C-alpha positions as CSV (number, residue, x, y, z in Angstrom):
1,M,-39.2,57.7,30.2
2,L,-39.1,58.9,34.1
3,K,-35.0,57.5,33.9
4,T,-34.3,59.9,30.5
5,I,-36.3,62.3,33.4
6,F,-33.8,61.3,35.9
7,Q,-30.8,61.6,32.9
8,Y,-31.3,65.3,32.1
9,K,-32.6,66.3,35.7
10,F,-30.7,69.4,35.0
11,T,-31.0,70.0,32.0
12,I,-34.9,70.3,32.8
13,L,-34.6,72.1,35.9
14,M,-32.7,75.0,33.7
15,A,-35.0,75.3,30.9
16,M,-37.9,75.8,33.4
17,L,-36.0,78.0,35.3
18,I,-35.2,80.0,31.6
19,A,-38.9,79.7,31.4
20,L,-39.5,81.9,34.3
21,L,-37.6,84.3,34.1
22,S,-38.8,84.7,30.5
23,L,-42.3,85.4,30.9
24,L,-42.5,87.3,34.4
25,P,-43.4,90.6,33.5
26,D,-40.5,92.8,33.1
27,S,-41.7,94.7,36.4
28,S,-40.5,92.6,38.5
29,L,-37.1,91.5,37.0
30,P,-34.1,93.8,38.9
31,H,-32.0,96.4,36.7
32,P,-29.3,97.4,38.0
33,S,-27.1,99.6,37.2
34,L,-23.7,97.9,37.1
35,F,-25.7,95.9,34.4
36,A,-27.0,98.4,32.1
37,F,-24.9,98.1,29.2
38,R,-25.9,98.5,25.5
39,F,-27.7,94.9,24.8
40,F,-26.8,93.1,28.1
41,D,-30.4,91.4,27.4
42,K,-28.2,89.5,24.4
43,F,-25.6,88.4,26.5
44,V,-28.1,87.2,29.0
45,H,-29.6,85.2,27.1
46,F,-26.7,84.0,25.0
47,S,-25.1,83.2,28.6
48,M,-27.8,81.1,29.5
49,Y,-28.9,79.6,26.5
50,A,-24.5,78.4,26.1
51,A,-25.1,76.9,30.5
52,I,-28.3,74.8,29.0
53,S,-26.9,73.3,26.1
54,F,-23.5,72.8,27.7
55,V,-25.1,71.1,31.0
56,A,-27.6,68.9,28.0
57,L,-24.6,67.7,26.0
58,L,-22.7,66.9,29.6
59,E,-25.9,65.1,30.6
60,A,-26.7,63.1,27.1
61,R,-23.0,61.0,28.2
62,C,-22.7,60.8,24.4
63,S,-18.9,62.0,23.6
64,E,-17.7,61.3,20.0
65,H,-20.0,59.0,17.6
66,C,-23.1,61.1,19.1
67,R,-23.7,63.8,16.6
68,A,-27.3,63.3,15.6
69,L,-28.2,63.0,19.2
70,H,-26.3,66.2,19.9
71,L,-28.0,67.8,16.9
72,L,-31.6,66.5,18.1
73,I,-30.7,68.1,21.4
74,L,-28.9,71.6,20.5
75,T,-32.3,71.9,18.1
76,G,-34.8,71.0,20.9
77,I,-33.3,73.7,22.9
78,L,-33.7,76.0,20.0
79,V,-37.4,75.3,19.5
80,L,-38.2,75.8,22.9
81,S,-36.7,79.2,23.1
82,A,-38.7,80.0,19.5
83,L,-41.5,78.8,21.6
84,I,-40.4,81.0,24.9
85,E,-40.0,84.0,22.5
86,V,-44.2,83.2,21.0
87,L,-45.3,83.6,24.3
88,Q,-43.6,86.5,25.6
89,A,-45.3,88.5,22.8
90,T,-49.0,86.7,23.6
91,L,-49.3,85.7,27.0
92,V,-46.8,88.6,28.5
93,A,-47.9,92.1,28.0
94,S,-44.3,93.8,29.5
95,R,-41.8,91.8,26.7
96,A,-42.4,91.4,23.2
97,A,-40.8,89.0,20.7
98,E,-37.1,89.6,19.1
99,W,-35.3,88.2,16.4
100,L,-31.8,89.4,18.1
101,D,-33.2,87.3,21.0
102,L,-33.7,84.5,19.2
103,T,-30.4,85.0,17.7
104,A,-28.4,85.4,20.5
105,N,-29.9,82.5,21.9
106,A,-28.6,80.2,19.0
107,L,-25.2,81.5,19.1
108,G,-25.2,80.8,22.6
109,L,-26.9,77.4,21.7
110,V,-23.6,76.8,19.5
111,G,-21.3,78.2,22.3
112,G,-22.4,75.5,24.6
113,Y,-21.3,73.4,22.1
114,I,-17.8,74.5,21.6
115,A,-17.3,74.5,25.2
116,Y,-18.5,70.8,25.6
117,R,-16.2,70.0,22.9
118,I,-13.3,72.1,24.6
119,F,-13.9,70.1,28.0
120,L,-14.1,67.3,25.9
121,L,-10.7,68.2,24.3
122,I,-8.9,68.8,28.0
123,R,-10.7,66.4,29.6
124,S,-9.3,63.1,27.4
């Protein structure tokens, strides 16, 4: 168990950071006008989940023949994402669960997987 925790240390840290940022009250987050364009929050969701999926797949240390492990990792992150959305709706008064957030998270996971596969092609 401890070996697994150390193997996925950056993924776990990123998951904790994503959960923290997602569950903070909306008023405690900065709202710079530079990023005040429509659907910016969906871009952030996509980016966070693309990054965590890419890192998790790298930390899995399994490249070509591990599609089942990769699917398990990505499904686990998607379940965590859905759980965070539910917690936002139930625990944080200034936050709400949104299907578009969950969709952006799922698309981010796919984007991270594609980036990982491209990384493998470039590296070999």
